[in-house]
N, C-alpha and C positions, 0 to 999 in steps of 0.2 A: 470532416473526418480527421482523427488524430492518430498519431503513432505512439504506442507504448512499447518501449524497449526494455527487455529483461537482460541486462548485461551478462550476468553469470551464465545464463542459458544461451546467450547470443540469439535471442528470439525477439522478433518484432511483430506486434499485432496492430491492425488498423481497427479503430473503434469509432463509433458514432459520437456525436456531440453529447455532452453531459452524461456519459456512461460512468459507471462506478467500477471499482475493481471486483466487486461482487458479481456484476453482470459479466465481466470478462471471465471470471472463474466458472460461471455457469455455462457460458457459450463456447469457450475455447479450451484447448488443452494447454493450460498455462502452469507455470511452476508455483503459483500462489497457493497458500494453504490457509484455511479458516477454521476456527473453533466455534466460539460463541456467536460471532457475527454482530456483536453489540459493543465492541470496544472494551471488553473487560478481561480478556485472557492473554492478549499479546501474541497469539499464534500468527497473526497476519502482519506483524511488524515488517515494514519495508524501509529501505534506505533510498532516499531520493538522490540520484546522482546528477541529474540535469533537469532544469525547468521546474524547480520546486513551486514557483509561482503559478504553475499550470494545474495545481490541485486546489480544491476548495479550501477556504480558510479553516484552520483548526478551531474546533469548539472546545469549551471548557472541560467537559468530561474526558475527551481524548488527551488534552494537555495535562490534566491532573494525573491520568494513568501513566503517560509517558514520563512525566516528572518522577512518579513513584518508582519507576524502574531505571531511573538514570539514563534514559534514552539519549542518543546524540541529537544535536540540533536539526539534522536533516532526516530524522526518522519519523515515520508516521505509521498509523494503523490503517491498513488498506481498506478495512471494512467501513471506515469513516470518511473516505476520500471520494469526491466526485472529480472526474477528469475533465479539465477545462482547456486542454491543449496538449501538444506533444510533451512527453515526459519520459525520462530514463530512470529506471529503478533497479535495485538489487534486493533480493530477499535477505533481510537481516539475519545473521547467523547467531543464534543464542542457544542452540541445541534443539532437540526434537520435541521437548516437552513444552507445553504452554506455560505461561507465567500466570499464576493465580494469586 
């Protein structure tokens, strides 16, 4: 079991091994938001505060999208991440509209 901490909300969830942020979104009341769920809109951008290495490696399409929006080095798209251990995140603040 792993801990996922949402710092801005001061919320912590216990999740099973190899869960994704999408399954957290579907199973729990969490502050995560999703749009396309395919890594193309940016609605689910998160900032990893601790244990970045406990997320699955970034694949080329996610990296290309994040590069195109000048995302910070510690930002990921939650819809593309598998949780591999304890992690602390914050919801990236870029406004309420998705990035298309």
